N, C-alpha and C positions, 0 to 999 in steps of 0.2 A: 503494499500500500504504499504513495507517497502522497502527499501532502504541499499546499502550497498556497502562500497567503493570498488574497487578491485582493481584500479591502479592509477597514480596522471591522470590521462583523464578521467574514465572510470568509472561511477555508472549502479550496479544492481538492479531493480526494480521486485519485486516479487508482484502483485496482482492477486489477485482474479477472476474468474470469476463474481462470485457473487460482487464483485463490480465495475466491468464494466457496468454489469446489472443493478446496482444503478445511474452507471452515463450513463444510457441510449445508451450504447456502445451493437454491437451484431453483429453478421455475416450479419446482411439485412443491414447495416449501415458502412463495412469496407472503403466505399472513401467520407464518411462522416468527416463536422468540427468537430465533436464531435469528433474524433481524437485530433486533434490539442487544443485544449485545455486541454485533459488530455496533452499532450507533455510539453504545458506549466505551468500547473499544477505541471507535472514531476521537470522539469527546475527551478521552485520556492524553490519544498522541496530540492533541492539539494543545492539549496545558503542558506538556512534558513540552511542544516542541516553540510556544509562541510565550506560554503564558496565557494562556487562554480559562479564564473561571468557570464555572457554572451560569446559567442565564436565566431568566421565569422564563423564556420565550423562546424558542429551537424549532427551526425550522430546513429540510434538508430537502433537495431537489435532486433526484434521477437525470442522468442521459446518460445516453448510447451511441458514441462519438466514430465505432467502430465494433468489428467484430473478436475485439481482442480484450475491450475492458470495459469499463463502466465508471461514467464521472457520478460522484455526488460532489453538493454543493451545500457545506454547512452553515446557516448562516444564526447567529449567534442575538439573541436581542436587538436593543438600537446600538448607533456605535460606537457609545461613549460603556456600553458595559460591559465587563467583563476583560477589559485590554488595561494592562497595567502600558504607561506612555512611550516606558521605556524597552521592552518587548516590542511596541510596533514600530519603532522608529528601527530597532536595531534587524525588524522582520522583513524590510520593503524587497520584494518579488516585482520579477517585471512577469508581467497580464499578460505578455504575448503569447498564441497561439500561436504551435508551427503547424506546416504542412509539409508534405516532400514530395517532393515529382519524380516520376522516369527520367522525364526530356522534358526543354523549354518549348515543345507544340503542346506536351500538358497544360502548361502555366499559359500559353498563349490564350488555348482554346476559353481556357477560364475567363480570362481577361474578357475576351470576345464576346462570351456569354454574362458577362457581368456589366458589362455596358448596355449591352439590348436591354436590362434589367433594370437600368436606373441603378445598381447599386456596385459601387469602384468602392472599395474601401483602400481606404492609406493599409502600405505595407511595405516591406522591406523584400529583396529579393539575394538569395543567397546560393554559393555551390560548393557544398561538403560531399566529399569520399561520393564520387560521384552519382547525386544527386544536387534537385535543384530545391529550395526549400524557403518555403515563404513566412515570410512572421508578421503578422495581422492584429492589429491593436483590439485590444478589448472589446473598441465601439464596435469590430467589427461580427456581433456575436450576430446576429440579425441574418447573416447571409451564410456562416459555417456552415450549414449540411450541401452547401449545393459546392463548396471547397472539397466533400469529398466524392464527389463526381467524376474528379478530375486529379484527386490524390489523394494519398491517406496521411492523419493525424499521426507528427512525428512524436517519437520521444525523447526526445539532442530537448536542451536547454538553451533560450533564446540566447543566457553568455555563450555557451560555448562556442554557441554558432555566432556569434560575432565575434567572436576571440580568435574562432578557427578554422572558421567557412570562409570562402572568397566572395566581397561582395560585390554586387553586378550592380541592385540598386538600391542608395540608402535608405529611399522614400520613395512613396510613388509608383513603387515596381509596375503594378497593372498597368498604370497612366501609359509609364513608359515604354512597357514592353509593346501596347497599342501605338506608339507615335512610331516607332524603327520596322514594328513586321507585323503591321493591320491596315 
Protein backbone atom coordinates (compact mmCIF):
# COMPACT_ATOMS: atom_id res chain seq x y z
CA UNK A 1 0.00 0.00 0.00
CA UNK A 2 1.39 3.39 -1.02
CA UNK A 3 0.11 6.67 0.31
CA UNK A 4 0.50 10.25 -0.83
CA UNK A 5 -0.67 13.53 0.69
CA UNK A 6 -3.04 15.39 -1.66
CA UNK A 7 -4.00 18.27 0.61
CA UNK A 8 -4.15 19.13 4.29
CA UNK A 9 -7.06 16.74 4.83
CA UNK A 10 -6.83 14.28 1.93
CA UNK A 11 -4.58 11.26 1.55
CA UNK A 12 -4.44 9.02 -1.50
CA UNK A 13 -3.81 5.30 -1.08
CA UNK A 14 -2.79 3.02 -3.95
CA UNK A 15 -3.50 -0.63 -3.23
CA UNK A 16 -2.81 -3.41 -5.69
CA UNK A 17 -5.39 -6.11 -6.23
CA UNK A 18 -2.76 -8.62 -5.08
CA UNK A 19 -2.53 -6.82 -1.72
CA UNK A 20 -6.32 -6.89 -1.39
CA UNK A 21 -6.35 -10.61 -2.15
CA UNK A 22 -3.66 -11.19 0.51
CA UNK A 23 -5.92 -9.44 3.02
CA UNK A 24 -8.86 -11.64 2.01
CA UNK A 25 -10.72 -8.88 0.20
CA UNK A 26 -12.36 -9.87 -3.07
CA UNK A 27 -15.48 -9.31 -5.11
CA UNK A 28 -17.42 -11.87 -3.10
CA UNK A 29 -17.09 -9.97 0.21
CA UNK A 30 -17.67 -6.34 -0.68
CA UNK A 31 -19.90 -5.82 2.38
CA UNK A 32 -17.54 -7.64 4.73
CA UNK A 33 -16.07 -6.29 7.96
CA UNK A 34 -12.65 -7.00 6.42
CA UNK A 35 -12.95 -3.57 4.80
CA UNK A 36 -13.19 -2.01 8.27
CA UNK A 37 -9.84 -3.58 9.14
CA UNK A 38 -8.35 -2.13 5.96
CA UNK A 39 -9.72 1.34 6.78
CA UNK A 40 -8.29 1.07 10.32
CA UNK A 41 -4.92 0.14 8.84
CA UNK A 42 -5.15 3.12 6.47
CA UNK A 43 -5.80 5.50 9.39
CA UNK A 44 -2.94 4.03 11.38
CA UNK A 45 -0.56 4.37 8.43
CA UNK A 46 -1.66 7.99 7.90
CA UNK A 47 -1.06 8.72 11.57
CA UNK A 48 2.44 7.18 11.45
CA UNK A 49 3.43 8.88 8.20
CA UNK A 50 1.77 12.31 8.45
CA UNK A 51 0.97 12.62 12.17
CA UNK A 52 -2.76 12.62 11.43
CA UNK A 53 -5.10 12.30 14.38
CA UNK A 54 -8.61 10.85 14.39
CA UNK A 55 -11.48 12.94 13.08
CA UNK A 56 -15.22 13.05 13.67
CA UNK A 57 -15.83 13.08 9.93
CA UNK A 58 -14.27 10.57 7.58
CA UNK A 59 -15.04 9.83 3.95
CA UNK A 60 -13.45 7.37 1.57
CA UNK A 61 -13.75 7.56 -2.21
CA UNK A 62 -12.80 4.52 -4.26
CA UNK A 63 -11.45 4.79 -7.81
CA UNK A 64 -10.12 2.15 -10.17
CA UNK A 65 -7.68 3.63 -12.67
CA UNK A 66 -6.40 0.38 -14.12
CA UNK A 67 -6.64 -3.36 -13.77
CA UNK A 68 -3.73 -3.57 -11.32
CA UNK A 69 -4.75 -1.34 -8.42
CA UNK A 70 -7.46 0.70 -6.80
CA UNK A 71 -7.09 4.21 -5.51
CA UNK A 72 -8.74 5.24 -2.25
CA UNK A 73 -8.98 8.91 -1.28
CA UNK A 74 -9.35 9.37 2.48
CA UNK A 75 -10.78 12.73 3.57
CA UNK A 76 -10.54 13.66 7.23
CA UNK A 77 -12.93 16.29 8.62
CA UNK A 78 -12.13 19.93 7.91
CA UNK A 79 -8.79 21.21 6.64
CA UNK A 80 -7.82 22.26 10.19
CA UNK A 81 -8.74 18.92 11.79
CA UNK A 82 -6.09 16.51 12.96
CA UNK A 83 -2.99 17.82 11.21
CA UNK A 84 -0.09 19.39 13.00
CA UNK A 85 1.07 22.44 10.97
CA UNK A 86 4.69 21.28 11.00
CA UNK A 87 3.65 17.83 9.71
CA UNK A 88 1.75 19.45 6.86
CA UNK A 89 4.70 21.62 5.83
CA UNK A 90 7.13 18.69 5.97
CA UNK A 91 4.93 16.44 3.87
CA UNK A 92 4.20 18.61 0.83
CA UNK A 93 4.16 16.27 -2.14
CA UNK A 94 3.53 16.61 -5.80
CA UNK A 95 -0.08 16.00 -6.77
CA UNK A 96 0.88 15.38 -10.39
CA UNK A 97 -0.55 12.27 -11.97
CA UNK A 98 1.79 10.38 -14.29
CA UNK A 99 0.77 8.45 -17.40
CA UNK A 100 3.09 6.40 -19.58
CA UNK A 101 2.83 5.91 -23.33
CA UNK A 102 4.68 3.44 -25.54
CA UNK A 103 5.09 5.88 -28.44
CA UNK A 104 4.92 9.59 -29.14
CA UNK A 105 2.11 8.85 -31.60
CA UNK A 106 -0.09 7.73 -28.69
CA UNK A 107 0.51 11.06 -26.94
CA UNK A 108 -0.22 13.01 -30.14
CA UNK A 109 -3.45 11.05 -30.69
CA UNK A 110 -4.51 11.78 -27.12
CA UNK A 111 -3.75 15.49 -27.56
CA UNK A 112 -5.84 15.63 -30.75
CA UNK A 113 -8.74 13.86 -29.07
CA UNK A 114 -8.61 16.16 -26.02
CA UNK A 115 -8.48 19.24 -28.25
CA UNK A 116 -11.65 18.07 -30.01
CA UNK A 117 -13.39 17.69 -26.64
CA UNK A 118 -12.25 21.14 -25.52
CA UNK A 119 -10.30 19.67 -22.57
CA UNK A 120 -6.61 20.33 -23.05
CA UNK A 121 -5.08 20.32 -19.54
CA UNK A 122 -1.67 21.72 -18.71
CA UNK A 123 0.96 19.00 -18.76
CA UNK A 124 4.67 18.21 -18.99
CA UNK A 125 6.17 15.57 -21.28
CA UNK A 126 9.30 13.56 -20.48
CA UNK A 127 11.05 10.54 -21.91
CA UNK A 128 12.40 7.97 -19.49
CA UNK A 129 13.38 4.31 -19.98
CA UNK A 130 11.96 4.08 -23.53
CA UNK A 131 8.58 5.49 -22.47
CA UNK A 132 6.92 8.86 -22.89
CA UNK A 133 5.62 10.15 -19.57
CA UNK A 134 2.95 12.82 -19.25
CA UNK A 135 2.67 14.66 -15.94
CA UNK A 136 -0.73 16.18 -15.26
CA UNK A 137 -1.61 18.63 -12.53
CA UNK A 138 -4.41 17.82 -10.09
CA UNK A 139 -6.73 20.17 -12.00
CA UNK A 140 -6.77 17.65 -14.88
CA UNK A 141 -8.77 15.08 -12.87
CA UNK A 142 -11.90 15.69 -14.98
CA UNK A 143 -10.33 14.00 -18.00
CA UNK A 144 -8.15 11.31 -16.38
CA UNK A 145 -10.25 8.37 -17.67
CA UNK A 146 -9.58 9.54 -21.22
CA UNK A 147 -5.85 9.11 -20.66
CA UNK A 148 -6.32 5.38 -20.05
CA UNK A 149 -7.60 4.98 -23.59
CA UNK A 150 -4.15 5.91 -24.93
CA UNK A 151 -1.72 5.02 -22.13
CA UNK A 152 -1.35 3.56 -18.66
CA UNK A 153 -1.10 5.09 -15.25
CA UNK A 154 2.52 5.01 -14.13
CA UNK A 155 3.77 4.14 -10.66
CA UNK A 156 6.82 6.37 -11.16
CA UNK A 157 7.10 9.42 -8.96
CA UNK A 158 6.87 12.86 -10.61
CA UNK A 159 10.03 13.78 -8.67
CA UNK A 160 11.94 10.85 -10.17
CA UNK A 161 10.76 11.67 -13.67
CA UNK A 162 11.76 15.33 -13.34
CA UNK A 163 15.15 14.33 -11.94
CA UNK A 164 16.12 11.49 -14.27
CA UNK A 165 13.86 11.86 -17.31
CA UNK A 166 14.60 13.88 -20.42
CA UNK A 167 12.29 16.87 -20.65
CA UNK A 168 10.56 17.26 -24.00
CA UNK A 169 8.07 19.96 -22.96
CA UNK A 170 8.15 21.50 -19.47
CA UNK A 171 4.68 22.97 -19.82
CA UNK A 172 1.70 22.96 -22.18
CA UNK A 173 3.00 19.68 -23.62
CA UNK A 174 -0.22 18.64 -25.36
CA UNK A 175 -0.68 22.05 -26.99
CA UNK A 176 2.96 22.10 -28.11
CA UNK A 177 2.72 18.62 -29.60
CA UNK A 178 -0.31 19.67 -31.63
CA UNK A 179 1.46 22.78 -32.88
CA UNK A 180 4.35 20.64 -34.21
CA UNK A 181 2.63 17.45 -35.31
CA UNK A 182 -0.99 18.09 -36.12
